[in-house]
mmCIF file as Biopython writes it, N, C-alpha, C and O atoms, coordinates in Angstrom:
data_model
#
loop_
_atom_site.group_PDB
_atom_site.id
_atom_site.type_symbol
_atom_site.label_atom_id
_atom_site.label_alt_id
_atom_site.label_comp_id
_atom_site.label_asym_id
_atom_site.label_entity_id
_atom_site.label_seq_id
_atom_site.pdbx_PDB_ins_code
_atom_site.Cartn_x
_atom_site.Cartn_y
_atom_site.Cartn_z
_atom_site.occupancy
_atom_site.B_iso_or_equiv
_atom_site.auth_seq_id
_atom_site.auth_asym_id
_atom_site.pdbx_PDB_model_num
ATOM 1   N N  . UNK A ? 1  ? 7.328  -12.300 -6.405  1.0 0.0 1  A 1 
ATOM 2   C CA . UNK A ? 1  ? 8.447  -12.454 -7.326  1.0 0.0 1  A 1 
ATOM 3   C C  . UNK A ? 1  ? 9.466  -11.341 -7.079  1.0 0.0 1  A 1 
ATOM 4   O O  . UNK A ? 1  ? 9.103  -10.165 -7.067  1.0 0.0 1  A 1 
ATOM 5   N N  . UNK A ? 2  ? 10.694 -11.690 -6.887  1.0 0.0 2  A 1 
ATOM 6   C CA . UNK A ? 2  ? 11.726 -10.687 -6.679  1.0 0.0 2  A 1 
ATOM 7   C C  . UNK A ? 2  ? 12.120 -10.074 -8.011  1.0 0.0 2  A 1 
ATOM 8   O O  . UNK A ? 2  ? 12.090 -10.730 -9.052  1.0 0.0 2  A 1 
ATOM 9   N N  . UNK A ? 3  ? 12.487 -8.813  -7.956  1.0 0.0 3  A 1 
ATOM 10  C CA . UNK A ? 3  ? 12.924 -8.134  -9.174  1.0 0.0 3  A 1 
ATOM 11  C C  . UNK A ? 3  ? 14.429 -7.951  -9.096  1.0 0.0 3  A 1 
ATOM 12  O O  . UNK A ? 3  ? 14.941 -7.288  -8.194  1.0 0.0 3  A 1 
ATOM 13  N N  . UNK A ? 4  ? 15.127 -8.543  -10.044 1.0 0.0 4  A 1 
ATOM 14  C CA . UNK A ? 4  ? 16.578 -8.454  -10.077 1.0 0.0 4  A 1 
ATOM 15  C C  . UNK A ? 4  ? 17.006 -7.934  -11.444 1.0 0.0 4  A 1 
ATOM 16  O O  . UNK A ? 4  ? 16.517 -8.427  -12.460 1.0 0.0 4  A 1 
ATOM 17  N N  . UNK A ? 5  ? 17.903 -6.952  -11.498 1.0 0.0 5  A 1 
ATOM 18  C CA . UNK A ? 5  ? 18.358 -6.445  -12.792 1.0 0.0 5  A 1 
ATOM 19  C C  . UNK A ? 5  ? 19.042 -7.530  -13.606 1.0 0.0 5  A 1 
ATOM 20  O O  . UNK A ? 5  ? 19.819 -8.327  -13.079 1.0 0.0 5  A 1 
ATOM 21  N N  . UNK A ? 6  ? 18.743 -7.549  -14.893 1.0 0.0 6  A 1 
ATOM 22  C CA . UNK A ? 6  ? 19.437 -8.470  -15.782 1.0 0.0 6  A 1 
ATOM 23  C C  . UNK A ? 6  ? 20.844 -7.937  -16.049 1.0 0.0 6  A 1 
ATOM 24  O O  . UNK A ? 6  ? 21.091 -6.745  -15.863 1.0 0.0 6  A 1 
ATOM 25  N N  . UNK A ? 7  ? 21.765 -8.789  -16.478 1.0 0.0 7  A 1 
ATOM 26  C CA . UNK A ? 7  ? 23.124 -8.329  -16.785 1.0 0.0 7  A 1 
ATOM 27  C C  . UNK A ? 7  ? 23.092 -7.200  -17.813 1.0 0.0 7  A 1 
ATOM 28  O O  . UNK A ? 7  ? 22.426 -7.301  -18.843 1.0 0.0 7  A 1 
ATOM 29  N N  . UNK A ? 8  ? 23.815 -6.133  -17.521 1.0 0.0 8  A 1 
ATOM 30  C CA . UNK A ? 8  ? 23.869 -5.011  -18.449 1.0 0.0 8  A 1 
ATOM 31  C C  . UNK A ? 8  ? 22.780 -3.981  -18.224 1.0 0.0 8  A 1 
ATOM 32  O O  . UNK A ? 8  ? 22.746 -2.969  -18.924 1.0 0.0 8  A 1 
ATOM 33  N N  . UNK A ? 9  ? 21.889 -4.209  -17.270 1.0 0.0 9  A 1 
ATOM 34  C CA . UNK A ? 9  ? 20.820 -3.257  -17.012 1.0 0.0 9  A 1 
ATOM 35  C C  . UNK A ? 9  ? 21.113 -2.467  -15.744 1.0 0.0 9  A 1 
ATOM 36  O O  . UNK A ? 9  ? 21.749 -2.964  -14.815 1.0 0.0 9  A 1 
ATOM 37  N N  . UNK A ? 10 ? 20.637 -1.230  -15.725 1.0 0.0 10 A 1 
ATOM 38  C CA . UNK A ? 10 ? 20.800 -0.376  -14.557 1.0 0.0 10 A 1 
ATOM 39  C C  . UNK A ? 10 ? 19.424 0.030   -14.073 1.0 0.0 10 A 1 
ATOM 40  O O  . UNK A ? 10 ? 18.603 0.513   -14.852 1.0 0.0 10 A 1 
ATOM 41  N N  . UNK A ? 11 ? 19.169 -0.166  -12.776 1.0 0.0 11 A 1 
ATOM 42  C CA . UNK A ? 11 ? 17.856 0.144   -12.223 1.0 0.0 11 A 1 
ATOM 43  C C  . UNK A ? 11 ? 17.931 1.432   -11.421 1.0 0.0 11 A 1 
ATOM 44  O O  . UNK A ? 11 ? 18.818 1.608   -10.585 1.0 0.0 11 A 1 
ATOM 45  N N  . UNK A ? 12 ? 16.989 2.330   -11.685 1.0 0.0 12 A 1 
ATOM 46  C CA . UNK A ? 12 ? 16.910 3.580   -10.939 1.0 0.0 12 A 1 
ATOM 47  C C  . UNK A ? 12 ? 15.584 3.592   -10.196 1.0 0.0 12 A 1 
ATOM 48  O O  . UNK A ? 12 ? 14.512 3.589   -10.800 1.0 0.0 12 A 1 
ATOM 49  N N  . UNK A ? 13 ? 15.681 3.606   -8.870  1.0 0.0 13 A 1 
ATOM 50  C CA . UNK A ? 13 ? 14.466 3.604   -8.062  1.0 0.0 13 A 1 
ATOM 51  C C  . UNK A ? 13 ? 14.114 5.044   -7.694  1.0 0.0 13 A 1 
ATOM 52  O O  . UNK A ? 13 ? 14.947 5.790   -7.179  1.0 0.0 13 A 1 
ATOM 53  N N  . UNK A ? 14 ? 12.869 5.417   -7.968  1.0 0.0 14 A 1 
ATOM 54  C CA . UNK A ? 14 ? 12.425 6.776   -7.691  1.0 0.0 14 A 1 
ATOM 55  C C  . UNK A ? 14 ? 11.147 6.700   -6.860  1.0 0.0 14 A 1 
ATOM 56  O O  . UNK A ? 14 ? 10.150 6.119   -7.289  1.0 0.0 14 A 1 
ATOM 57  N N  . UNK A ? 15 ? 11.190 7.289   -5.672  1.0 0.0 15 A 1 
ATOM 58  C CA . UNK A ? 15 ? 10.058 7.156   -4.764  1.0 0.0 15 A 1 
ATOM 59  C C  . UNK A ? 15 ? 8.869  7.964   -5.272  1.0 0.0 15 A 1 
ATOM 60  O O  . UNK A ? 15 ? 9.011  9.107   -5.705  1.0 0.0 15 A 1 
ATOM 61  N N  . UNK A ? 16 ? 7.696  7.343   -5.209  1.0 0.0 16 A 1 
ATOM 62  C CA . UNK A ? 16 ? 6.483  7.996   -5.690  1.0 0.0 16 A 1 
ATOM 63  C C  . UNK A ? 16 ? 5.940  8.929   -4.615  1.0 0.0 16 A 1 
ATOM 64  O O  . UNK A ? 16 ? 6.155  8.704   -3.424  1.0 0.0 16 A 1 
ATOM 65  N N  . UNK A ? 17 ? 5.228  9.988   -5.043  1.0 0.0 17 A 1 
ATOM 66  C CA . UNK A ? 17 ? 4.647  10.936  -4.092  1.0 0.0 17 A 1 
ATOM 67  C C  . UNK A ? 17 ? 3.558  10.295  -3.242  1.0 0.0 17 A 1 
ATOM 68  O O  . UNK A ? 17 ? 3.280  10.749  -2.132  1.0 0.0 17 A 1 
ATOM 69  N N  . UNK A ? 18 ? 2.953  9.257   -3.759  1.0 0.0 18 A 1 
ATOM 70  C CA . UNK A ? 18 ? 1.905  8.576   -3.004  1.0 0.0 18 A 1 
ATOM 71  C C  . UNK A ? 18 ? 2.542  7.646   -1.975  1.0 0.0 18 A 1 
ATOM 72  O O  . UNK A ? 18 ? 2.646  6.437   -2.184  1.0 0.0 18 A 1 
ATOM 73  N N  . UNK A ? 19 ? 2.962  8.235   -0.870  1.0 0.0 19 A 1 
ATOM 74  C CA . UNK A ? 19 ? 3.693  7.460   0.138   1.0 0.0 19 A 1 
ATOM 75  C C  . UNK A ? 19 ? 2.809  6.407   0.783   1.0 0.0 19 A 1 
ATOM 76  O O  . UNK A ? 19 ? 3.303  5.390   1.269   1.0 0.0 19 A 1 
ATOM 77  N N  . UNK A ? 20 ? 1.516  6.644   0.790   1.0 0.0 20 A 1 
ATOM 78  C CA . UNK A ? 20 ? 0.600  5.703   1.440   1.0 0.0 20 A 1 
ATOM 79  C C  . UNK A ? 20 ? 0.648  4.334   0.766   1.0 0.0 20 A 1 
ATOM 80  O O  . UNK A ? 20 ? 0.541  3.304   1.431   1.0 0.0 20 A 1 
ATOM 81  N N  . UNK A ? 21 ? 0.809  4.330   -0.554  1.0 0.0 21 A 1 
ATOM 82  C CA . UNK A ? 21 ? 0.838  3.067   -1.273  1.0 0.0 21 A 1 
ATOM 83  C C  . UNK A ? 21 ? 2.258  2.510   -1.391  1.0 0.0 21 A 1 
ATOM 84  O O  . UNK A ? 21 ? 2.450  1.369   -1.811  1.0 0.0 21 A 1 
ATOM 85  N N  . UNK A ? 22 ? 3.241  3.316   -1.022  1.0 0.0 22 A 1 
ATOM 86  C CA . UNK A ? 22 ? 4.645  2.909   -1.073  1.0 0.0 22 A 1 
ATOM 87  C C  . UNK A ? 22 ? 5.040  2.391   -2.454  1.0 0.0 22 A 1 
ATOM 88  O O  . UNK A ? 22 ? 5.759  1.398   -2.571  1.0 0.0 22 A 1 
ATOM 89  N N  . UNK A ? 23 ? 4.568  3.066   -3.490  1.0 0.0 23 A 1 
ATOM 90  C CA . UNK A ? 23 ? 4.931  2.656   -4.839  1.0 0.0 23 A 1 
ATOM 91  C C  . UNK A ? 23 ? 6.205  3.372   -5.269  1.0 0.0 23 A 1 
ATOM 92  O O  . UNK A ? 23 ? 6.451  4.514   -4.880  1.0 0.0 23 A 1 
ATOM 93  N N  . UNK A ? 24 ? 6.999  2.698   -6.064  1.0 0.0 24 A 1 
ATOM 94  C CA . UNK A ? 24 ? 8.175  3.314   -6.643  1.0 0.0 24 A 1 
ATOM 95  C C  . UNK A ? 24 ? 8.187  3.041   -8.135  1.0 0.0 24 A 1 
ATOM 96  O O  . UNK A ? 24 ? 7.616  2.056   -8.602  1.0 0.0 24 A 1 
ATOM 97  N N  . UNK A ? 25 ? 8.830  3.907   -8.866  1.0 0.0 25 A 1 
ATOM 98  C CA . UNK A ? 25 ? 8.945  3.705   -10.303 1.0 0.0 25 A 1 
ATOM 99  C C  . UNK A ? 25 ? 10.342 3.195   -10.606 1.0 0.0 25 A 1 
ATOM 100 O O  . UNK A ? 25 ? 11.334 3.709   -10.089 1.0 0.0 25 A 1 
ATOM 101 N N  . UNK A ? 26 ? 10.404 2.191   -11.439 1.0 0.0 26 A 1 
ATOM 102 C CA . UNK A ? 26 ? 11.685 1.588   -11.799 1.0 0.0 26 A 1 
ATOM 103 C C  . UNK A ? 26 ? 11.970 1.878   -13.264 1.0 0.0 26 A 1 
ATOM 104 O O  . UNK A ? 26 ? 11.140 1.623   -14.136 1.0 0.0 26 A 1 
ATOM 105 N N  . UNK A ? 27 ? 13.148 2.409   -13.516 1.0 0.0 27 A 1 
ATOM 106 C CA . UNK A ? 27 ? 13.555 2.683   -14.887 1.0 0.0 27 A 1 
ATOM 107 C C  . UNK A ? 27 ? 14.753 1.802   -15.215 1.0 0.0 27 A 1 
ATOM 108 O O  . UNK A ? 27 ? 15.837 1.966   -14.654 1.0 0.0 27 A 1 
ATOM 109 N N  . UNK A ? 28 ? 14.542 0.879   -16.121 1.0 0.0 28 A 1 
ATOM 110 C CA . UNK A ? 28 ? 15.615 -0.026  -16.520 1.0 0.0 28 A 1 
ATOM 111 C C  . UNK A ? 28 ? 16.215 0.466   -17.822 1.0 0.0 28 A 1 
ATOM 112 O O  . UNK A ? 28 ? 15.514 0.596   -18.826 1.0 0.0 28 A 1 
ATOM 113 N N  . UNK A ? 29 ? 17.516 0.741   -17.809 1.0 0.0 29 A 1 
ATOM 114 C CA . UNK A ? 29 ? 18.204 1.213   -19.006 1.0 0.0 29 A 1 
ATOM 115 C C  . UNK A ? 29 ? 19.060 0.066   -19.535 1.0 0.0 29 A 1 
ATOM 116 O O  . UNK A ? 29 ? 19.997 -0.387  -18.877 1.0 0.0 29 A 1 
ATOM 117 N N  . UNK A ? 30 ? 18.722 -0.385  -20.716 1.0 0.0 30 A 1 
ATOM 118 C CA . UNK A ? 30 ? 19.433 -1.527  -21.276 1.0 0.0 30 A 1 
ATOM 119 C C  . UNK A ? 30 ? 20.732 -1.078  -21.943 1.0 0.0 30 A 1 
ATOM 120 O O  . UNK A ? 30 ? 21.003 0.118   -22.050 1.0 0.0 30 A 1 
ATOM 121 N N  . UNK A ? 31 ? 21.516 -2.030  -22.380 1.0 0.0 31 A 1 
ATOM 122 C CA . UNK A ? 31 ? 22.835 -1.725  -22.918 1.0 0.0 31 A 1 
ATOM 123 C C  . UNK A ? 31 ? 22.753 -0.923  -24.216 1.0 0.0 31 A 1 
ATOM 124 O O  . UNK A ? 31 ? 23.671 -0.165  -24.529 1.0 0.0 31 A 1 
ATOM 125 N N  . UNK A ? 32 ? 21.660 -1.079  -24.979 1.0 0.0 32 A 1 
ATOM 126 C CA . UNK A ? 32 ? 21.561 -0.346  -26.243 1.0 0.0 32 A 1 
ATOM 127 C C  . UNK A ? 32 ? 20.840 0.991   -26.070 1.0 0.0 32 A 1 
ATOM 128 O O  . UNK A ? 32 ? 20.481 1.642   -27.051 1.0 0.0 32 A 1 
ATOM 129 N N  . UNK A ? 33 ? 20.630 1.395   -24.806 1.0 0.0 33 A 1 
ATOM 130 C CA . UNK A ? 33 ? 20.091 2.724   -24.563 1.0 0.0 33 A 1 
ATOM 131 C C  . UNK A ? 33 ? 18.583 2.794   -24.456 1.0 0.0 33 A 1 
ATOM 132 O O  . UNK A ? 33 ? 18.035 3.853   -24.148 1.0 0.0 33 A 1 
ATOM 133 N N  . UNK A ? 34 ? 17.896 1.681   -24.706 1.0 0.0 34 A 1 
ATOM 134 C CA . UNK A ? 34 ? 16.436 1.705   -24.579 1.0 0.0 34 A 1 
ATOM 135 C C  . UNK A ? 34 ? 16.032 1.791   -23.114 1.0 0.0 34 A 1 
ATOM 136 O O  . UNK A ? 34 ? 16.730 1.289   -22.233 1.0 0.0 34 A 1 
ATOM 137 N N  . UNK A ? 35 ? 14.906 2.430   -22.871 1.0 0.0 35 A 1 
ATOM 138 C CA . UNK A ? 35 ? 14.440 2.567   -21.502 1.0 0.0 35 A 1 
ATOM 139 C C  . UNK A ? 35 ? 13.117 1.827   -21.345 1.0 0.0 35 A 1 
ATOM 140 O O  . UNK A ? 35 ? 12.228 1.935   -22.190 1.0 0.0 35 A 1 
ATOM 141 N N  . UNK A ? 36 ? 13.000 1.079   -20.259 1.0 0.0 36 A 1 
ATOM 142 C CA . UNK A ? 36 ? 11.774 0.342   -19.991 1.0 0.0 36 A 1 
ATOM 143 C C  . UNK A ? 36 ? 11.291 0.729   -18.598 1.0 0.0 36 A 1 
ATOM 144 O O  . UNK A ? 36 ? 12.019 0.587   -17.616 1.0 0.0 36 A 1 
ATOM 145 N N  . UNK A ? 37 ? 10.058 1.219   -18.524 1.0 0.0 37 A 1 
ATOM 146 C CA . UNK A ? 37 ? 9.539  1.675   -17.239 1.0 0.0 37 A 1 
ATOM 147 C C  . UNK A ? 37 ? 8.517  0.677   -16.710 1.0 0.0 37 A 1 
ATOM 148 O O  . UNK A ? 37 ? 7.654  0.211   -17.454 1.0 0.0 37 A 1 
ATOM 149 N N  . UNK A ? 38 ? 8.615  0.352   -15.431 1.0 0.0 38 A 1 
ATOM 150 C CA . UNK A ? 38 ? 7.641  -0.527  -14.810 1.0 0.0 38 A 1 
ATOM 151 C C  . UNK A ? 38 ? 7.448  -0.095  -13.362 1.0 0.0 38 A 1 
ATOM 152 O O  . UNK A ? 38 ? 8.351  0.468   -12.743 1.0 0.0 38 A 1 
ATOM 153 N N  . UNK A ? 39 ? 6.278  -0.360  -12.842 1.0 0.0 39 A 1 
ATOM 154 C CA . UNK A ? 39 ? 5.969  0.006   -11.466 1.0 0.0 39 A 1 
ATOM 155 C C  . UNK A ? 39 ? 6.059  -1.228  -10.589 1.0 0.0 39 A 1 
ATOM 156 O O  . UNK A ? 39 ? 5.607  -2.306  -10.975 1.0 0.0 39 A 1 
ATOM 157 N N  . UNK A ? 40 ? 6.643  -1.071  -9.409  1.0 0.0 40 A 1 
ATOM 158 C CA . UNK A ? 40 ? 6.680  -2.170  -8.457  1.0 0.0 40 A 1 
ATOM 159 C C  . UNK A ? 40 ? 6.104  -1.695  -7.133  1.0 0.0 40 A 1 
ATOM 160 O O  . UNK A ? 40 ? 6.063  -0.497  -6.853  1.0 0.0 40 A 1 
ATOM 161 N N  . UNK A ? 41 ? 5.669  -2.631  -6.339  1.0 0.0 41 A 1 
ATOM 162 C CA . UNK A ? 41 ? 5.101  -2.302  -5.029  1.0 0.0 41 A 1 
ATOM 163 C C  . UNK A ? 41 ? 5.833  -3.117  -3.958  1.0 0.0 41 A 1 
ATOM 164 O O  . UNK A ? 41 ? 6.022  -4.324  -4.106  1.0 0.0 41 A 1 
ATOM 165 N N  . UNK A ? 42 ? 6.238  -2.448  -2.886  1.0 0.0 42 A 1 
ATOM 166 C CA . UNK A ? 42 ? 6.879  -3.153  -1.792  1.0 0.0 42 A 1 
ATOM 167 C C  . UNK A ? 42 ? 5.816  -3.787  -0.910  1.0 0.0 42 A 1 
ATOM 168 O O  . UNK A ? 42 ? 4.913  -3.107  -0.424  1.0 0.0 42 A 1 
ATOM 169 N N  . UNK A ? 43 ? 5.928  -5.085  -0.709  1.0 0.0 43 A 1 
ATOM 170 C CA . UNK A ? 43 ? 4.964  -5.788  0.126   1.0 0.0 43 A 1 
ATOM 171 C C  . UNK A ? 43 ? 5.484  -5.830  1.563   1.0 0.0 43 A 1 
ATOM 172 O O  . UNK A ? 43 ? 6.633  -5.473  1.820   1.0 0.0 43 A 1 
ATOM 173 N N  . UNK A ? 44 ? 4.644  -6.263  2.490   1.0 0.0 44 A 1 
ATOM 174 C CA . UNK A ? 44 ? 4.972  -6.167  3.906   1.0 0.0 44 A 1 
ATOM 175 C C  . UNK A ? 44 ? 6.230  -6.943  4.293   1.0 0.0 44 A 1 
ATOM 176 O O  . UNK A ? 44 ? 6.932  -6.551  5.225   1.0 0.0 44 A 1 
ATOM 177 N N  . UNK A ? 45 ? 6.522  -8.032  3.591   1.0 0.0 45 A 1 
ATOM 178 C CA . UNK A ? 45 ? 7.708  -8.807  3.939   1.0 0.0 45 A 1 
ATOM 179 C C  . UNK A ? 45 ? 8.973  -8.274  3.267   1.0 0.0 45 A 1 
ATOM 180 O O  . UNK A ? 45 ? 10.002 -8.949  3.245   1.0 0.0 45 A 1 
ATOM 181 N N  . UNK A ? 46 ? 8.890  -7.055  2.717   1.0 0.0 46 A 1 
ATOM 182 C CA . UNK A ? 46 ? 10.016 -6.317  2.135   1.0 0.0 46 A 1 
ATOM 183 C C  . UNK A ? 46 ? 10.445 -6.827  0.763   1.0 0.0 46 A 1 
ATOM 184 O O  . UNK A ? 46 ? 11.366 -6.276  0.161   1.0 0.0 46 A 1 
ATOM 185 N N  . UNK A ? 47 ? 9.799  -7.857  0.269   1.0 0.0 47 A 1 
ATOM 186 C CA . UNK A ? 47 ? 10.073 -8.266  -1.106  1.0 0.0 47 A 1 
ATOM 187 C C  . UNK A ? 47 ? 9.314  -7.350  -2.055  1.0 0.0 47 A 1 
ATOM 188 O O  . UNK A ? 47 ? 8.426  -6.610  -1.631  1.0 0.0 47 A 1 
ATOM 189 N N  . UNK A ? 48 ? 9.658  -7.398  -3.332  1.0 0.0 48 A 1 
ATOM 190 C CA . UNK A ? 48 ? 8.965  -6.578  -4.307  1.0 0.0 48 A 1 
ATOM 191 C C  . UNK A ? 48 ? 8.161  -7.463  -5.244  1.0 0.0 48 A 1 
ATOM 192 O O  . UNK A ? 48 ? 8.551  -8.593  -5.538  1.0 0.0 48 A 1 
ATOM 193 N N  . UNK A ? 49 ? 7.038  -6.939  -5.709  1.0 0.0 49 A 1 
ATOM 194 C CA . UNK A ? 49 ? 6.217  -7.667  -6.663  1.0 0.0 49 A 1 
ATOM 195 C C  . UNK A ? 49 ? 5.850  -6.740  -7.808  1.0 0.0 49 A 1 
ATOM 196 O O  . UNK A ? 49 ? 5.719  -5.531  -7.619  1.0 0.0 49 A 1 
ATOM 197 N N  . UNK A ? 50 ? 5.685  -7.308  -8.996  1.0 0.0 50 A 1 
ATOM 198 C CA . UNK A ? 50 ? 5.263  -6.503  -10.126 1.0 0.0 50 A 1 
ATOM 199 C C  . UNK A ? 50 ? 3.792  -6.148  -9.970  1.0 0.0 50 A 1 
ATOM 200 O O  . UNK A ? 50 ? 2.996  -6.934  -9.455  1.0 0.0 50 A 1 
ATOM 201 N N  . UNK A ? 51 ? 3.455  -4.968  -10.418 1.0 0.0 51 A 1 
ATOM 202 C CA . UNK A ? 51 ? 2.064  -4.518  -10.322 1.0 0.0 51 A 1 
ATOM 203 C C  . UNK A ? 51 ? 1.370  -4.777  -11.641 1.0 0.0 51 A 1 
ATOM 204 O O  . UNK A ? 51 ? 0.186  -4.474  -11.786 1.0 0.0 51 A 1 
#
């Protein structure tokens, strides 16, 4: 499943120290200032999937 920001959201990708797993942390900031954190993993075909 591809991850695409919803309208009004800003995604900040931050590379994780565990480079072996190639995990990144995604911080979605919504229009009302709430923050939602989720982890995604890059798969071999370069698409992203939710963990």
